[in-house]
C-alpha positions, 0 to 999 in steps of 0.5 A, spaced: 500 500 500 502 506 497 504 511 503 500 518 504 501 524 508 495 524 512 497 531 516 497 535 509 491 531 506 487 533 512 490 541 511 488 541 504 481 538 505 480 544 510 480 549 504 479 557 505 472 556 503 471 551 508 475 555 514 471 561 512 464 558 513 466 555 519 468 562 522 461 564 520 458 558 524 463 558 530 466 565 531 473 563 530 477 566 525 479 562 519 487 563 521 485 560 528 481 555 525 487 553 520 492 553 526 488 548 530 487 543 524 495 544 523 496 541 530 490 537 531 491 532 525 498 530 527 496 529 534 490 525 532 495 521 527 500 520 533 494 517 537 493 512 532 500 510 531 500 509 539 494 504 538 496 500 532 503 497 536 499 491 538 495 486 533 489 487 537 489 495 536 491 495 529 485 490 528 480 495 532 483 501 528 482 498 521 475 496 522 473 503 525 476 506 519 472 501 514 466 502 518 460 505 515 461 511 520 467 513 516 466 517 510 470 516 504 467 522 501 469 527 506 474 531 502 468 532 497 463 533 502 466 537 507 464 544 504 457 542 504 457 539 511 460 545 514 454 550 512 449 548 517 450 548 525 447 541 525 452 538 520 458 541 524 455 538 530 454 531 527 461 531 524 464 533 531 460 527 534 462 522 528 470 524 529 469 523 537 466 517 536 471 514 531 477 516 535 474 513 542 472 507 538 479 506 535 484 508 540 480 507 547 481 515 548 476 520 549 478 526 544 477 531 549 484 529 553 487 530 546 483 536 544 486 540 551 493 539 549 491 541 542 488 547 545 494 549 549 499 548 542 494 552 538 492 558 543 485 557 543 479 556 548 478 548 549 471 548 547 473 551 540 479 546 540 474 540 542 469 542 536 475 542 531 479 536 533 472 532 533 471 534 525 479 533 524 478 526 527 472 525 522 476 527 516 482 523 518 478 517 518 475 519 512 481 520 508 484 513 511 478 509 509 478 512 502 486 511 501 485 504 504 479 502 499 483 505 493 489 501 495 486 495 497 489 495 503 489 490 509 490 490 516 497 488 516 499 494 512 496 499 517 502 500 522 507 501 516 502 506 513 502 510 520 509 509 521 511 513 515 507 519 518 512 520 523 517 525 520 510 530 519 508 529 526 514 529 530 514 536 531 507 536 534 508 531 539 509 535 546 511 532 552 503 533 554 501 529 548 506 523 549 504 522 556 496 522 554 498 517 549 502 513 555 509 515 553 514 518 558 515 524 554 516 526 547 522 524 546 520 517 548 515 517 543 519 519 537 524 514 539 520 508 540 514 508 536 517 506 529 520 500 532 514 498 535 510 499 529 516 495 525 516 490 530 508 489 528 509 489 521 514 484 520 510 479 524 506 474 519 499 476 518 493 471 518 490 471 511 484 475 510 477 472 510 474 472 503 466 472 501 464 465 498 457 466 496 459 466 489 455 473 487 459 477 482 460 483 487 463 478 492 469 477 487 469 484 486 471 485 493 475 480 494 479 480 488 483 486 485 480 490 479 484 487 474 482 480 476 475 482 477 474 485 470 477 478 467 473 474 471 468 470 466 460 472 467 454 468 465 451 475 463 454 481 462 451 488 465 450 494 461 456 499 461 452 504 464 451 500 471 458 499 472 459 506 475 454 503 480 458 496 481 464 500 483 461 504 488 458 498 491 464 494 491 468 499 495 462 500 500 461 492 501 468 492 502 468 496 508 462 493 511 465 486 510 471 488 514 467 491 519 463 485 521 469 481 520 473 485 525 468 487 530 465 480 533 459 481 538 456 476 543 451 475 537 456 473 532 459 468 538 452 465 539 451 464 531 458 461 530 456 455 535 449 454 532 446 453 525 446 459 521 440 464 522 438 469 517 438 476 520 433 482 518 435 489 517 430 494 519 423 493 518 421 495 511 414 496 508 414 497 500 407 498 499 404 505 498 402 510 503 395 510 503 391 507 509 391 500 510 388 495 514 391 495 521 396 489 521 395 484 526 399 484 533 403 478 531 405 481 525 407 488 528 411 485 533 414 480 528 416 486 524 422 488 529 429 487 527 433 481 529 440 482 532 445 483 527 449 477 525 455 476 520 455 478 513 455 471 511 448 470 514 445 477 511 445 475 504 438 471 505 435 478 507 437 481 500 434 474 497 428 475 501 427 482 498 428 480 491 422 475 491 417 479 496 411 482 493 410 489 493 406 490 499 410 485 504 413 487 510 420 484 511 421 481 518 425 477 521 420 471 521 419 472 514 426 472 512 427 466 517 421 462 513 426 462 507 431 457 510 428 454 517 424 449 518 417 451 520 411 447 524 406 449 519 406 455 513 400 458 517 404 458 524 406 464 527 411 465 533 408 467 540 410 474 542 412 478 548 414 485 549 415 489 555 417 495 558 418 497 565 417 505 567 422 508 572 417 506 578 417 499 577 411 498 573 411 494 567 407 495 561 406 489 556 404 486 550 403 479 548 400 475 542 399 467 544 395 462 541 390 460 546 385 463 552 389 458 557 395 461 555 393 468 556 390 467 563 396 463 565 400 470 563 395 475 566 395 470 573 402 470 573 403 478 573 397 479 578 400 474 583 407 478 582 405 485 582 398 485 584 391 487 580 392 494 577 400 494 578 401 493 571 398 494 564 397 489 559 395 488 552 394 480 550 391 478 544 389 471 542 391 469 535 389 462 532 395 458 529 400 461 534 405 457 536 405 455 544 409 460 548 415 457 550 417 463 554 411 462 559 415 456 562 420 461 564 415 466 567 419 466 574 425 469 570 421 474 566 417 476 572 424 478 576 426 482 570 420 486 570 421 488 577 427 492 574 426 499 573 427 502 565 428 494 563 426 492 556 425 486 553 422 483 547 421 475 545 419 472 538 419 465 538 426 463 541 429 470 540 430 475 545 432 482 545 434 486 551 433 493 552 434 499 557 437 497 563 436 490 562 443 491 557 447 493 563 453 488 563 454 490 570 447 487 572 449 481 567 442 479 565 443 477 558 448 471 561 443 470 566 437 469 562 441 465 557 443 460 562 436 459 565 433 459 558 438 454 555 443 454 549 437 453 544 435 460 545 438 466 542 438 472 547 442 479 545 442 486 547 439 490 541 444 494 538 442 499 533 449 500 530 449 493 528 442 493 525 444 499 521 450 495 518 446 489 517 441 493 513 447 496 509 450 490 507 443 487 505 441 493 501 448 493 497 448 486 496 440 486 493 442 493 489 448 489 486 443 483 484 438 488 481 444 492 477 447 485 475 440 483 472 441 488 466 434 492 467 434 495 474 429 501 472 422 498 475 420 502 480 416 496 484 422 492 484 427 497 486 423 500 491 423 493 495 431 494 495 431 501 497 427 500 503 432 495 505 437 501 507 436 505 514 437 512 515 438 512 522 437 520 524 440 522 530 435 524 536 431 530 534 436 531 528 433 533 521 440 532 518 442 526 514 447 522 518 454 520 515 452 512 516 446 513 510 450 517 505 453 512 501 447 508 501 443 514 498 448 516 493 448 509 490 440 510 490 441 517 487 446 514 482 441 509 480 435 514 479 440 518 475 442 512 470 435 510 469 432 517 467 438 518 462 436 512 459 429 514 458 426 509 464 425 514 469 422 512 476 418 516 480 418 515 488 414 518 494 419 519 500 415 517 506 418 518 513 415 516 519 417 517 527 416 513 533 411 515 538 415 518 543 414 526 544 408 530 542 405 528 535 405 535 532 413 535 533 413 528 531 410 530 524 414 536 523 420 532 524 418 527 520 417 532 514 424 535 515 427 529 515 423 527 508 425 534 505 433 532 508 433 525 504 430 528 498 435 534 498 441 529 499 438 525 493 437 531 488 444 533 490 447 527 489 444 527 482 437 524 482 432 528 478 428 533 482 422 532 478 422 525 480 422 525 488 416 528 493 417 528 500 412 527 506 412 526 513 407 522 517 409 523 524 408 516 528 402 514 524 402 507 521 407 504 526 410 497 523 411 494 530 410 496 538 413 502 541 414 499 547 421 497 546 427 500 543 428 495 537 420 497 536 421 504 536 427 504 532 423 500 526 418 505 526 423 511 525 423 509 518 424 512 511 420 508 505 421 509 498 414 508 495 413 508 487 409 513 485 405 514 478 408 517 473 
């Protein structure tokens, strides 16, 4: 992998126009902003160098820079991002998060040192250092993707930065990074990185599901271009393939290098498919209300490795336009079931801060409903809980009723949340505390046949991104990806996970939306335009009018981003619906996450 002067690249990204815009937004002169950037870049690079001196540290940094949060297009998008306060805040938060995840250090510790060097207030230094951190990771991601770099090459790439950053590593910075003084850092860091580089690196994992895009990710472009294909795609879709390959490479690297408890459980059991976020590919007109079991089933399952996720895109490709892509629907494609008409029993509950549980359940018989209500009454007393229990025919027996003692104990924990779908259980709120150990305890009591995990929005977003990109690749590879009803099924796999109360398109969604815009532009250029309504929904937290306004703001933001990325403006309409038409319960975090959604709905031409 070729070297790159990261500090210089970061400084060049903060052009005069960017510094002028930042000056208007944060009240610091362009000259001071330039000075902070000039000091922050070397200090943050030094932090990465210090963290990459062990195999584990290098792997963590590599997976972080390849994650969805790291924006490989940051250099070209920076001028647009800094035009709003919300964009600046999002960029600062992203940089803070990336540095903390990669190095285990909060950026505030380093920004205090930067403030002293640059002679600016600590708060201003913190904001700009966070932004520099986001730019640093974006630059690294872009370089690694272009060069097809591997994790074992990262220490050498960082070692090459020493001549450019050594003069900015003061004694204070060195101590913040775990060194005795600046000379100790400058004299020893190269030897530590060289020692790691010289070790034999394990072979990089590859994807083996045979899809064309997998070959593009695992094989250099020259090789991929010569690989025989059963069906040649039109030349006009190849720019999409290039983008998809780059983004999939990042997703794959993140999943492989960021194992979780859910991944460990998956490795020990048969492969279970994963649903991304709940998606409805139908129109926005009012529909008959979904049954309680369908609503509860729509909550996304815990994210599993990429090898599992491919089943999601297959399900999307065969779904009917009005289908809701749910974890149960996906599981049905690869898992044996008792009967095609049998659905899982469901349970979801949330405990308020005073210890009063609120519960929703779907069971198969009046006897099971009575058993549940009786258990709740014995534990909490009449009137000390609220429940909405529905009996639906063809619902499988509620195996969780045999573990009510454990569940009732969890229901005494203020702010705990849980949701059960068949033999899958997701924990939320206070139930996810590692100190309390509820996941381990419930796994032990329920047994190895149960899949119990904490809901993780980041992992769900990552799984959704992978499902979307794989489905998009299959769509473009088919040679005629301009049928709006089919395209909508794929577009509705992606997740636009807005920050709380934010109407600014998050960095994690920008690459997916850019791919969407490129496809719409390509189809329009071929006289096959696709018109979509962008429908945005919220959960039910907060005042209804505020939710309606926020959902409209988000719909407008998605439309504006797509238009800026090349989608024809006359083919897109945007409307926010607030908390209307929830696809699942709002009782639990995963349900609220699913209800906060963006849907692409084919519109009449």
